[in-house]
N, C-alpha and C positions, 0 to 999 in steps of 0.2 A: 162251607168249606170247599175250596177249589180242588177238584180231583183231576189227575192227569187225563183221564178218559174224557171228561167234560171239555177240557181245553182242546184235546185232539178232535173231538166232535165238532166244536165250533170252528176250528181251523178248516176242517173238511167241508163244512157248510159254506164257508167263504170261498174256498177253492172251487167248489161246484157252482159258484155264482148263485147260490140259493140265498145268500145274504150279502148286504152291502158292507163295504169296508168300514164306514162310519158306525154301523150297527155292531160289527165285530169289535171295534175299538171301545165302544160304549159298554158292551158286555164285559170285555176284559178288564176295564177299569173297575167296574162294580164287583166283578168276581174275584179280583186279586187284591182288593182293598184289605189291608192288614193281614195278608197271607203269611207274613213272617211269623205270625202267632200260631198258625195251625197247619200250614202246607209243608209237605216234606221237601227235602233238598232238591229232588229231581223236578218237582213241579216248579219250585222257585227258579231253578236254572232255565227251565223251558219258558216260563213267563218272561224272564230277563232276555232270553234270546228273541222271543217274539217282539218284545218292546223295543229292542235294538233295531230289528228290521223295520218296525213301524216308524221309528225315528229316522232311519235312513231314507225311507220312502217320503216322509213329510218334508225332509230337507232337500229332496230332489236327487238323492244318490241312487235310489232304486225306483224304476217305474213299476206300474202294477204287474206287468208280466214277470219282472225280476223278483218282486215281492212274493208273488205266488210260487215262483220257483224256489225261493229261499224257504218258504213255508213247507213246500213239498219235501225238501231236503230235511227239515226238522222232523217232519212226520216219519220219514224213512229211517233216519239215522239218529235222531234224538240229539241230546246235548251231552257232550263229554265233559266231565269235571276237569278243571285245570289245577 
C-alpha cells in the first residue's frame, strides 16, 4: 500500500539528487499500481499531481529545474482538493 510518507520520502530523494528521475518514475509506477483500491484520497491527489508534473516534463513543458521546483512546492503545500 502506498503511503503519503513513502511518496514524500521518494520525492525528497530525487530532489537531493540521491536518485535518478527514471528510478523515481519506475518506483512511482510500481508503487501506485491499483492505488485506487487502497490509497486514501490525499495520496491519490498527490500521485496525480506528481504524474501531471512528470508528463509536463516529458512533453518539454518543464525542464528538470522547474520539475524539482514543482515537487518542492508539492512537498511544502501539498495538494488542495478541488
